[in-house]
ZAMAR-800559 format. One record per residue (C-alpha): residue number from 1; x, y, z. Coordinates in pm, 1 decimal, always signed. Example, Ala and Ser with C-alpha at 12.3 -4.5 7.8 and 13.67 -1.06 7.14 Angstrom:
# ZAMAR-800559
1:+1230.0:-450.0:+780.0
2:+1367.0:-106.0:+714.0
This chain:
# ZAMAR-800559
1:+4049.3:-10995.2:-2516.3
2:+4100.2:-10636.8:-2553.7
3:+4361.3:-10488.0:-2806.9
4:+4690.9:-10369.1:-2661.0
5:+4911.9:-10081.1:-2752.9
6:+5238.1:-9936.6:-2643.6
7:+5156.1:-9670.9:-2375.6
8:+5353.8:-9400.2:-2551.9
9:+5724.8:-9418.4:-2504.8
10:+5699.4:-9572.6:-2153.3
11:+5773.1:-9918.7:-2263.8
12:+5465.1:-10057.4:-2128.7
13:+5204.8:-10238.1:-2353.2
14:+4857.9:-10132.3:-2213.4
15:+4521.4:-10264.0:-2304.1
16:+4353.2:-9994.1:-2500.6
17:+4082.9:-9988.4:-2251.8
18:+4204.9:-9849.4:-1922.6
19:+4030.5:-9910.2:-1591.7
20:+3889.2:-9553.2:-1479.1
21:+3897.5:-9612.8:-1106.9
22:+3674.1:-9324.1:-1026.6
23:+3423.4:-9587.7:-1030.2
24:+3565.8:-9709.6:-691.2
25:+3505.7:-9379.2:-523.7
26:+3197.3:-9504.0:-322.5
27:+3255.0:-9870.7:-365.2
28:+3285.7:-10120.3:-77.1
29:+3587.3:-10345.3:-81.4
30:+3367.2:-10647.8:-190.5
31:+3241.2:-10451.8:-481.9
32:+3592.7:-10339.2:-575.1
33:+3723.9:-10690.4:-557.2
34:+3454.6:-10805.2:-800.2
35:+3569.8:-10521.3:-1029.2
36:+3920.0:-10666.6:-998.9
37:+3811.3:-11002.5:-1106.5
38:+3632.2:-10852.6:-1401.6
39:+3940.0:-10666.5:-1510.9
40:+4155.9:-10971.4:-1485.2
41:+3916.9:-11171.2:-1692.1
42:+3933.5:-10912.6:-1966.5
43:+4317.3:-10904.6:-1954.3
44:+4300.1:-10510.8:-1848.3
45:+4642.2:-10420.3:-1724.6
46:+4617.4:-10053.2:-1654.6
47:+4433.8:-9879.0:-1370.7
48:+4390.2:-9491.5:-1354.4
49:+4283.7:-9343.0:-1032.2
50:+4340.0:-9022.6:-846.1
51:+4378.8:-8869.6:-487.8
52:+4043.4:-8695.5:-543.5
53:+3860.2:-9016.7:-632.2
54:+3686.4:-9076.1:-304.4
55:+3792.4:-9419.7:-164.8
56:+3939.9:-9535.6:-485.7
57:+4314.0:-9547.0:-381.2
58:+4198.5:-9712.3:-60.5
59:+4011.7:-9982.8:-247.9
60:+4305.1:-10055.1:-492.8
61:+4555.1:-10092.1:-215.3
62:+4456.1:-10440.3:-99.0
63:+4489.4:-10549.6:-478.8
64:+4857.5:-10450.6:-492.4
65:+4965.6:-10726.1:-259.8
66:+4926.1:-11001.8:-521.7
67:+4866.0:-10794.2:-840.5
68:+5118.8:-10501.1:-838.8
69:+5291.0:-10654.0:-1133.9
70:+4980.0:-10715.9:-1338.5
71:+4898.6:-10338.2:-1374.8
72:+5048.1:-10023.9:-1490.9
73:+4929.6:-9805.3:-1197.1
74:+4850.8:-9449.8:-1238.6
75:+4725.0:-9177.1:-1012.9
76:+4690.4:-8799.8:-999.1
77:+4737.3:-8505.4:-777.9
78:+4519.3:-8198.3:-792.3
79:+4736.0:-7981.9:-587.2
80:+4916.6:-7697.7:-764.0
81:+5203.8:-7604.7:-527.5
82:+5503.2:-7805.4:-433.1
83:+5433.0:-7863.7:-70.8
84:+5079.1:-7985.1:-85.3
85:+5160.5:-8195.9:-406.5
86:+5461.6:-8359.6:-239.0
87:+5247.5:-8456.2:+59.1
88:+4965.4:-8585.2:-155.4
89:+5180.4:-8804.8:-368.9
90:+5329.7:-8986.6:-63.8
91:+4983.1:-9014.8:+85.2
92:+4862.3:-9180.9:-238.5
93:+5148.8:-9436.2:-213.1
94:+5042.6:-9523.9:+140.6
95:+4677.5:-9583.8:+42.6
96:+4781.6:-9785.2:-273.8
97:+5015.8:-9988.6:-55.8
98:+5296.6:-9963.1:-312.7
99:+5639.3:-9806.6:-311.0
100:+5591.0:-9636.9:-658.9
101:+5328.7:-9567.5:-918.7
102:+5394.8:-9600.0:-1287.9
103:+5239.8:-9256.3:-1379.5
104:+5168.5:-8950.8:-1162.3
105:+4944.5:-8693.1:-1355.5
106:+4870.1:-8329.3:-1281.0
107:+4495.8:-8343.3:-1238.3
108:+4260.6:-8117.6:-1455.1
109:+4528.3:-7866.8:-1546.8
110:+4341.8:-7625.5:-1762.4
111:+4277.9:-7307.7:-1579.4
112:+4560.2:-7066.5:-1704.1
113:+4621.0:-6924.1:-1349.3
114:+4650.1:-7285.0:-1191.5
115:+4852.0:-7390.4:-1501.5
116:+5112.8:-7119.3:-1453.4
117:+5135.2:-7207.0:-1073.1
118:+5162.7:-7578.2:-1122.5
119:+5428.8:-7547.7:-1393.7
120:+5610.6:-7267.0:-1241.6
121:+5878.8:-7227.1:-966.6
122:+5753.9:-7394.7:-645.1
123:+5472.7:-7574.6:-832.3
124:+5337.1:-7917.2:-840.1
125:+5541.4:-8026.6:-1130.6
126:+5851.0:-7980.0:-910.1
127:+5718.8:-8238.2:-655.7
128:+5635.0:-8471.2:-947.1
129:+5980.3:-8450.1:-1084.1
130:+6122.7:-8489.9:-747.6
131:+5918.3:-8798.0:-690.6
132:+6042.1:-8946.8:-1016.0
133:+6399.0:-8871.8:-919.3
134:+6341.8:-9053.4:-597.6
135:+6195.1:-9353.7:-771.6
136:+5848.8:-9292.9:-627.6
137:+5704.3:-9227.5:-973.9
138:+5820.4:-9353.8:-1308.2
139:+5643.6:-9121.8:-1561.7
140:+5453.8:-8785.8:-1537.1
141:+5143.9:-8700.0:-1735.8
142:+4875.7:-8409.9:-1734.7
143:+4494.1:-8439.3:-1749.0
144:+4195.1:-8213.4:-1823.1
145:+3832.8:-8135.6:-1886.2
146:+3647.8:-7889.3:-2106.5
147:+3680.4:-7727.8:-2450.8
148:+4007.8:-7565.8:-2396.2
149:+4195.8:-7874.6:-2265.6
150:+4342.2:-7989.1:-2593.9
151:+4507.6:-7651.0:-2668.3
152:+4618.2:-7631.4:-2302.2
153:+4774.6:-7985.2:-2341.7
154:+4969.8:-7869.9:-2636.2
155:+5102.8:-7578.2:-2432.9
156:+5197.9:-7798.8:-2150.1
157:+5398.1:-8027.9:-2383.6
158:+5586.3:-7720.8:-2495.7
159:+5665.6:-7648.9:-2137.7
160:+5771.0:-7995.3:-2013.0
161:+5804.3:-8336.0:-2176.8
162:+5500.8:-8495.4:-2027.1
163:+5479.6:-8881.4:-2095.8
164:+5092.5:-8882.8:-2128.0
165:+4787.4:-8663.4:-2168.1
166:+4422.2:-8735.4:-2085.7
167:+4116.1:-8553.7:-2218.2
168:+3755.5:-8606.3:-2352.8
169:+3687.5:-8760.5:-2675.6
170:+3368.1:-8868.8:-2814.3
171:+3135.0:-8802.6:-3117.9
172:+2959.8:-8499.5:-2991.8
173:+3262.9:-8308.7:-2852.4
174:+3441.0:-8364.0:-3178.7
175:+3154.8:-8207.2:-3361.0
176:+3286.1:-7868.8:-3221.3
177:+3510.4:-7746.4:-3491.7
178:+3762.3:-7567.3:-3253.6
179:+3805.0:-7855.1:-3020.4
180:+3839.0:-8101.9:-3317.7
181:+4116.2:-7886.0:-3462.8
182:+4284.5:-7855.7:-3126.3
183:+4260.5:-8233.2:-3066.0
184:+4395.6:-8304.3:-3415.4
185:+4704.5:-8087.5:-3334.4
186:+4766.8:-8242.9:-3001.5
187:+4732.3:-8597.2:-3139.1
188:+4993.6:-8513.9:-3415.2
189:+5215.5:-8359.6:-3135.8
190:+5195.3:-8658.5:-2912.8
191:+5249.1:-8915.2:-3206.8
192:+5568.5:-8720.2:-3290.4
193:+5687.8:-8712.1:-2942.1
194:+5576.9:-9077.0:-2822.6
195:+5318.3:-8924.6:-2572.3
196:+5041.3:-9149.3:-2461.2
197:+4689.0:-9017.9:-2548.9
198:+4416.8:-9130.7:-2302.2
199:+4047.1:-9026.4:-2364.6
200:+3741.9:-9000.3:-2127.2
201:+3377.3:-8946.3:-2169.9
202:+3351.9:-9218.8:-2466.5
203:+3001.2:-9338.0:-2361.7
204:+2873.1:-8991.2:-2228.9
205:+2526.8:-8911.0:-2326.9
206:+2465.3:-8566.0:-2198.5
207:+2438.7:-8354.5:-1881.8
208:+2176.4:-8476.1:-1628.2
209:+1848.5:-8305.3:-1710.6
210:+1738.1:-8305.8:-1324.0
211:+1916.4:-8293.4:-997.5
212:+1766.6:-8611.7:-890.8
213:+1965.0:-8876.6:-1066.0
214:+2132.8:-9205.6:-981.8
215:+2489.0:-9186.3:-825.8
216:+2795.9:-9220.4:-1047.7
217:+2921.0:-8986.8:-1317.5
218:+2835.4:-8620.4:-1298.6
219:+2700.8:-8664.2:-1655.6
220:+2433.5:-8895.1:-1787.3
221:+2598.4:-9210.8:-1943.7
222:+2462.8:-9431.1:-2218.1
223:+2334.4:-9759.5:-2049.4
224:+2217.4:-9991.1:-2326.6
225:+2461.3:-10245.8:-2453.5
226:+2395.7:-10163.6:-2820.9
227:+2445.7:-9780.2:-2776.1
228:+2769.1:-9839.3:-2573.9
229:+2896.0:-10078.1:-2840.7
230:+2860.3:-9796.8:-3110.9
231:+3011.8:-9522.4:-2881.3
232:+3314.6:-9743.4:-2774.2
233:+3382.6:-9870.0:-3128.8
234:+3393.7:-9508.0:-3244.4
235:+3652.9:-9396.4:-3002.3
236:+3869.6:-9709.5:-3041.1
237:+3837.4:-9663.3:-3421.1
238:+4074.0:-9372.8:-3397.4
239:+4428.6:-9527.7:-3409.3
240:+4662.4:-9467.1:-3129.0
241:+4432.2:-9352.3:-2828.8
242:+4327.2:-9525.4:-2520.4
243:+3971.6:-9533.3:-2362.2
244:+3926.2:-9480.5:-1982.6
245:+3616.5:-9668.9:-1860.2
246:+3345.1:-9449.2:-1689.8
247:+3299.0:-9374.7:-1306.4
248:+3022.1:-9638.7:-1271.6
249:+3086.2:-10003.1:-1176.3
250:+2753.5:-10110.4:-1322.3
251:+2865.1:-9996.3:-1664.9
252:+3205.8:-10143.9:-1649.5
253:+3116.6:-10503.7:-1783.4
254:+2927.2:-10336.1:-2061.8
255:+3216.3:-10115.9:-2171.7
256:+3473.7:-10392.5:-2150.3
257:+3255.6:-10612.4:-2347.1
258:+3214.5:-10346.5:-2601.6
259:+3582.0:-10294.9:-2618.6
260:+3649.0:-10667.3:-2653.6
261:+3407.3:-10688.1:-2958.6
262:+3506.0:-10347.9:-3116.0
263:+3553.3:-10385.8:-3480.2
264:+3531.6:-10141.3:-3774.1
265:+3457.3:-9778.0:-3679.3
266:+3097.1:-9672.5:-3713.0
267:+3052.6:-9421.0:-3996.0
268:+2899.7:-9077.1:-3968.6
269:+2552.3:-9196.9:-4057.5
270:+2560.1:-9462.9:-3784.1
271:+2672.9:-9195.8:-3536.1
272:+2405.0:-8955.0:-3635.7
273:+2154.0:-9223.3:-3581.6
274:+2295.7:-9282.1:-3242.2
275:+2289.8:-8908.0:-3155.9
276:+1922.7:-8880.6:-3251.9
277:+1814.4:-9194.4:-3073.3
278:+1985.7:-9138.2:-2761.2
279:+1976.3:-8754.3:-2748.6
280:+2358.1:-8719.2:-2743.8
281:+2475.4:-8355.5:-2659.4
282:+2807.5:-8193.1:-2616.4
283:+2802.9:-8160.8:-2231.6
284:+3111.7:-7942.7:-2230.4
285:+2916.7:-7645.0:-2377.7
286:+2809.4:-7566.1:-2001.9
287:+2969.0:-7552.6:-1679.0
288:+3235.9:-7831.4:-1628.1
289:+3279.0:-7997.9:-1280.0
290:+3628.5:-8094.1:-1193.0
C-alpha cells in the first residue's frame, strides 16, 4: 500500500500519490472504471481533476454513487472572473454527481494579470469563497506550471490563506537554481502554515521532439518501470509532498507500483545516471502549455 500523510491542515489523511484525473480526459467509461478498480486496489484515496480535463469529471461522476466517501475529491476552475467561475463550479458538481467537492483550486494561476484579476474584486476567488460558505466546497487551493509558479504561489499565500498548492517538481526542474530556491521558500512557508504541497511532472522526460507522438501528456513521459521507479522515489523522498500521477492511464499502474515500493531516495549520482540514460530535460525552459 502507498504511504499516507495529512493533507495540510484539512484533517484528511491522503495517500502520498494522488490520482491525476487528467488521464480520464479522453477515456471511455469502461476505461475509467478499470482505473477506479486500480486506485481502490492500491488504497489511493484522493482524486484531482479539473473542469478543463476533457471528460474527466463526467467519467468520475458515476463513481461517486458508491465511492464518494472513499475519496478526497478535488477539482479546478480556470475562470478568472466571479460570474464564469461561479457557473463552472456548479457545473463541475453536476458532472461529478456530488453536492460538494473537498477542494476547489484556481487552475494555473501564474500570469500576473490573470492573478490580479482572479484574486481581486469580482474575481474567481470570490466565487470560490462563496462556494465554501455555501458548503459546496470545503477547501480552496491554487495550482500552476512553469518556472515562475513557486514564487507566484508564495505571493498567493500572502494574499489569501489557501489550503493547498500544486506545482512541478522533478530532478531536472530542480537543477534550475532560481526555481529550486523559490521552491524551497514556498515549501518552508507551506510547512509553517499547514498548506498541502502537491507536485506534478514526477516522471516527465522532456518535451516531445516531434509533433507526431502518442496521445496523453503534452510532454514525453518516462515509460519503463525501472526509470519510473527512480523518478517517483526521488519525488517521494522529499518529506511532506504529494505526487500527482500523470495524464496517461497506461502509466498509472507503473506509477502506483513505483509509489508502493518507493524506499530510500535515489542519490545525485543515480539521478545523473537516469538523466543521461533517458535524456531528461527541463521542459519548462520553453513555452508552457496550460
